[in-house]
Every structure is written in C-alpha cells, then in structure tokens.
Residue, then its C-alpha position, 0 to 999 in steps of 0.5 A: x282746875x288748880x289754879x281756879x279761884x273764887x273772886x272775892x268781888x260779889x256778883x250782883x243778881x237781879x231778877x224779876x218784872x220791870x215795866x217801862x213808865x209811859x214818858x218813854x213809850x217813843x223808844x223801841x222795846x229793843x232800845x227799852x232793854x238797852x237803857x235798862x241793862x246800861x242802868x246796872x252801873x256795878x262792876x258785875x251784874x247778872x240779870x234775868x229780867x220780864x220786860x213789859x212795854x207795849x209787849x213782853x220781852x225777856x232778857x237775860x245777860x250780864x253787865x260789868x265795868x260800870x255798864x260799858x261792857x256786857x251783853x244780854x238775850x233778847x227774847x220775845x215771841x218772834x225770836x232772839x237777838x243778841x245785844x253786846x256792849x263793848x267800850x260803850x259801843x252797842x252791836x247785835x246778832x239776830x238768830 
C-alpha cells in the first residue's frame, strides 16, 4: 500500500462500563445508547462499552465529526441492531 499513510490526528478510544443515572430511566436502553454515542464530541472516537440501564447492552462503534456521523452495534441477550448516524439523523438495521 504505497500511497497509504497513518493519520497524524489521534483517535480517542473509550472502553468500560457506563451506568445510566436514574433521572433518564424514562428512555429506552436504545435511546440511552444513542445519547451516550452523541456525547462523544471529538473528531474521531472509537468505543466499546457495557451500558447498564434496566438491562445490560454492549455498544461498540465509532463516532466522528462532533457526533454528527458514525454508528455502533447494540448487542443484547435478544439480538443485535446497528444504529448509524448520518448528518445528524439516526437510522437502524436489525439483524
């Protein structure tokens, strides 16, 4: 790959556990995951997080351009969904 190069801009990598505070309990776990992904306002963020609400879900993906673009896998005991954001608008694809 002769023309390839490593970008000099750093990518932030976030991993760990996140427990949703009680005031947000009216939202679905999927909506909580979207809010968490949108909170990453850097240029390039990769994440792998266990999200704890009334249930547990693993979210792993990337967000960029200040949280306006990107996507993540939402994985639970009942299946997986891919949520993607393009120019500020969320979409999804279920497996």
